[in-house]
Each structure stands twice: as structure tokens, then as C-alpha cells.
C-alpha positions, -999 to +999 in steps of 0.1 A: +383-417+280+386-380+272+404-358+296+384-349+326+386-314+341+365-294+364+370-264+386+384-267+421+379-235+441+387-228+478+396-264+488+382-275+522+405-301+534+388-305+567+364-330+549+380-361+534+369-388+510+390-420+508+385-442+476+399-477+478+406-488+443+419-469+413+401-486+384+374-470+364+349-470+393+374-454+417+386-429+392+351-419+381+340-415+417+368-390+423+360-371+392+322-372+399+328-357+434+346-327+419+319-323+392+293-323+420+311-296+439+329-315+466+357-292+479+372-315+505+402-337+501+401-368+479+425-396+484+426-424+457+445-455+466+454-480+438+469-515+441+490-514+409+521-493+401+506-481+368+487-449+362+450-458+364+439-473+331+408-486+313+403-524+309+385-530+277+416-524+255+434-551+273+416-578+254+416-559+222+440-533+208+465-534+235+469-571+234+475-571+197+500-543+199+478-518+183+479-495+213+507-486+237+486-479+268+451-474+281+457-448+309+428-425+317+432-390+305+425-375+339+444-345+354+445-358+390+467-331+403+447-304+386+415-318+401+431-319+436+430-357+437+457-373+458+466-404+439+487-431+455+499-460+434+510-494+447+492-487+479+463-512+485+440-509+515+444-538+537+416-532+562+387-508+570+380-497+605+346-478+603+345-472+640+377-451+638+369-438+603+403-451+591+416-475+565+448-494+569+477-495+544+513-508+547+524-471+549+500-464+578+464-456+584+444-431+562+416-412+579+383-404+562+350-388+567+336-408+538+351-440+523+342-455+489+349-492+483+359-496+446+383-525+446+366-542+417+368-580+411+396-605+410+398-634+385+388-669+396+419-692+394+420-726+378+427-750+406+463-764+404+475-739+379+486-711+402+523-701+396+527-726+366+548-712+338+528-704+307+495-700+325+479-666+321+451-644+333+437-614+315+427-589+341+455-563+345+478-543+323+507-565+333+486-596+322+481-581+288+518-572+285+528-608+293+505-621+266+515-597+239+546-616+229+528-649+231+504-637+205+531-621+184+549-655+183+518-672+170+518-699+197+494-728+204+470-715+230+444-732+251+417-709+265+398-722+295+364-707+296+340-697+268+325-666+284+328-631+273+366-627+281+374-661+267+357-653+234+373-618+232+408-633+239+402-662+213+392-635+188+425-615+193+446-647+193+431-659+160+436-625+145+473-627+155+476-661+138+477-684+169+462-719+169+434-716+195+413-743+213+387-731+238+376-754+265+343-750+283+329-772+311+294-763+303+276-776+272+277-743+254+295-709+254+282-682+276+263-707+297+260-685+327+251-653+307+225-663+281+198-690+276+207-721+257+185-713+227+204-680+222+240-691+230+235-720+206+236-697+176+270-683+188+287-717+190+295-718+152+313-684+155+344-702+169+348-726+140+341-699+115+370-680+130+393-710+129+392-717+166+383-751+181+356-751+207+353-781+231+323-780+254+310-804+281+344-812+295+365-796+321+402-794+328+417-822+348+453-809+349+477-784+334+511-799+326+542-784+310+532-779+273+498-795+276+463-793+291+446-826+302+408-826+299+385-846+322+377-869+293+414-878+289+421-857+259+456-841+259+457-807+242+492-793+233+496-758+247+524-733+245+503-711+267+470-714+287+447-685+293+422-689+321+389-669+319+365-687+341+349-657+359+357-632+385+346-625+422+344-592+441+377-583+456+364-579+491+385-602+512+403-572+528+369-562+544+369-592+567+362-580+603+352-545+592+315-550+598+307-542+561+280-567+551+290-590+523+269-614+502+272-651+513+266-660+477+292-640+458+312-619+483+299-586+470+294-556+493+257-555+500+250-519+491+216-503+494+197-484+466+219-454+472+251-475+471+257-471+507+274-500+526+260-514+559+283-492+580+280-454+583+297-431+558+309-459+535+298-464+499+306-492+474+305-491+437+315-511+406+324-548+403+326-553+441+291-541+450+256-555+445+226-533+448+188-538+450+170-530+417+134-519+420+132-522+382+140-559+382+129-568+418+161-584+428+197-576+438+221-572+410+258-577+407+271-563+374+307-570+363+307-546+333+323-514+323+292-493+321+282-501+357+316-489+368+311-457+348+275-450+359+275-459+396+302-434+406+279-405+395+254-416+421+280-420+448+296-386+440+262-368+441+251-385+473+284-377+491+289-341+477+253-330+482+248-348+515+211-347+510+188-365+534+171-382+505+199-393+483+199-403+446+188-439+439+209-461+416+187-484+394+202-485+359+194-505+329+225-527+328+245-525+296+276-541+281+292-549+248+316-574+234+336-576+202+341-613+192+348-631+159+340-601+138+307-594+155+296-565+177+275-579+205+255-556+228+232-564+257+209-542+278+187-550+307+182-582+328+164-611+313+161-636+342+126-626+351+114-626+315+084-647+306+086-643+267+113-640+241+110-625+206+135-629+178+143-602+153+162-613+122+178-647+114+203-658+141+222-677+114+229-645+097+253-616+105+229-594+124+199-602+146+184-594+180+165-611+208+140-593+230+129-604+264+095-593+278+079-596+312+041-592+312+043-576+278+069-550+287+105-552+274+130-559+301+162-570+281+177-570+246+206-587+229+217-572+197+243-588+173+253-564+146+222-542+152+233-512+172+201-492+163+181-520+180+202-516+211+200-478+212+162-478+208+157-509+230+176-495+259+153-464+259+122-487+257+135-508+287+140-476+307+105-465+300+090-500+306+074-499+272+048-525+262+054-539+227+033-552+198+048-587+193+044-588+155+060-555+149+088-562+174+096-594+155+098-576+121+135-568+117+127-545+088+108-521+111+124-498+136+122-513+171+106-482+185+077-485+161+065-516+180+056-496+211+019-498+220 
């Protein structure tokens, strides 16, 4: 992230914004407030001792020792942002307009919940030597010497993070086995007919993929699968998903989803109690575009949402800005650049562009003839054009859309 600066004139510290969480969503909310002209105090509280940092490099350059850090290039002092490290918020008391920390309560006029998500743990593996997660800078630092030593690694979970870590581990020369309880990789993210074409990527990269079997136990130096197979393992990396980090909101009155624990934000990213907003991985919001509530655990959502929150707080307009983005994310795995835009669950039609057995191809999803989502493998131009077409709700000519030799935008009716 390039260095962020904006002017701060005549501060008005009688009005206070408290931001709980110093990941990208929290940092960008603080920056967005200044960009939108907020002159009041901004307090940013982070759980970790490190300067706020970006997460994508953790599973890529930093993990392989190709980068020394991932700190955001933000001048917090220059922006008048009061940053506190190693100071997590333990409770929110909306009635008093205060948040509790170990160092004492912090008052606010507006609070922003930006505490992100926490990894799902593999039952029975907590605290075991050699078992790793990949969510924080410390996690990545602990894994760097494992990769450098070219150890035997078992990765539990063939989702986006599992695939990215397996990619880095193979690049480092490690022997890698990926275990997935579902019958295919990316089972929770993509339809079977699409994910099926990604299965061979593992073997092509020299990694072994075992699907359809879960982990029965983790033992010193080994992983025991549900089918009885014993896999030797110098290290185990668990990547089986993440849940919103909202346990600290118990008793606050902030409404949470019974399904996934996310803060139930409204279309302006306001929580259910006055003067509190929620943004990033910890918050779900209603999408008029897709007719359902979305919870998006991806970097772009944590970048875009804060702009809405910052504008709604700073301007204090009676009719605030609505947040209804076209979701977007990317993943680099096994030598391929994978990009996705939209939300395909409500689609009633799928169109292939290119040969999925080849190096570059795309999949389009339509609903009633209009494009709602796109997956692009090695076709960034498809993604760039498709994202704009999704935003416009463009109807497509099916034959032209399926012709990978034509620009995707040429298929618009």
C-alpha cells in the first residue's frame, strides 16, 4: 500500500471515533475518515504488537523470505490517528458509549468494529508442536524456517489459503501433501464442475492431494487420516476456514448472525446499536444487487467497505452511502493467477470461455441473461471487463461470450 497522507486542519477532539481492530479494514477506516474531512479524534486499537500490516504477502513473498515485512505505509501520527498496539478491545458498552480494554475504558462518539476473522482450529491440534496456522505475521515468521529447511508438510484444507501455502511450500522445495475432507478442492467456494479442473494443478506442481477423507488425529511427526492412512509430517498447516472475530461482543446488544457469528450490519454498514459501524471480515451486509446477505472474507472488501463507513461518519448525512459492491478477490496458486468477481450462487446459467484444461480460461455466471459473476484463470482482461459488466448488470450474447478470441465486452447486447 502506498503511503497515505491527507491534510488535518484545526482538530476537533470533542468528537471521537474508536476503531476496534488494526488490520486493513481498521486502518483504511481511519484513513478514509481523514480523507472525508473528519476533524475529530481517531483512536485505533490493535491486538498485535506489530505495526499494522497487509495480509496477502504472508502466504507469498514474506513466507518465502522474499520480503522482510508487510507494514502499511501510513503516517499515523501525521494523520492524527492515535494508534495503540497490543491493546485489544474486550467489550463494547453502547449504552455508555465506551469500549473496555485491559488498560481501562475508551469513550467514543462513534465506534467501528473491524476485528476481522480468526482461523478455525483443527480439533485436538491446539497447542501441539509443529502445528501451524497462517493468519498473522507471527504465524508466517514461524513457518519461514520450516519452508527454508524443506521439511515434509501436511496441509489440512484445500481452500484458497491451503492452495497458496502449498504453492509456496513446493516452491521452497518441501514435500507437500494436502488433505481435504470434501471430494474436491475449493468445495465451499466453487461448483464441482469448475473446481474439478483445478484438481490436477496440485500434481502438476508436485504436491499430493488427498480428497474425501478428514483428519482423525495429529500425532508427533504424523497425521492420521479418517481412512487409517498415516502421513509423515514434520509440520502441519491448518487452513480450514475462518470465522468472524466477534466473541468479544457478547452482551453488547450488537446483533450477530446465528449462522456465522458476523455482525449483522445494514446497507450502510451500521450495526444494530446506535453510533456503531462494522466493516471487513467480521461484518455481513444486505446486498440489493444479489438479493441476499453477504459475508466476504477477502482483501478487497476490507479495502472498499471503510470508504463507506468513513463517508457516513464524517458527513453525518441523514441519508448515508449504501454499500453494495461487486465482490472481488484473487489468488496466486501453482503458477496461475486466479481472479473472481461477483457472486454466483443465484446464477441459473454458466458459460465457459476457453479450454479449462489449458493455461487460461474463464467461467461466466448469468442470472436471467445478465452476468452476475466471473472466474478468470490467467485472463485478467476478462476479469477487468467482466467486473464492469457485472456492475452494470449487462445482458450478454451467449455465443459471443463463449468465444474466448473475442473481447468479453463485445458480447454485451
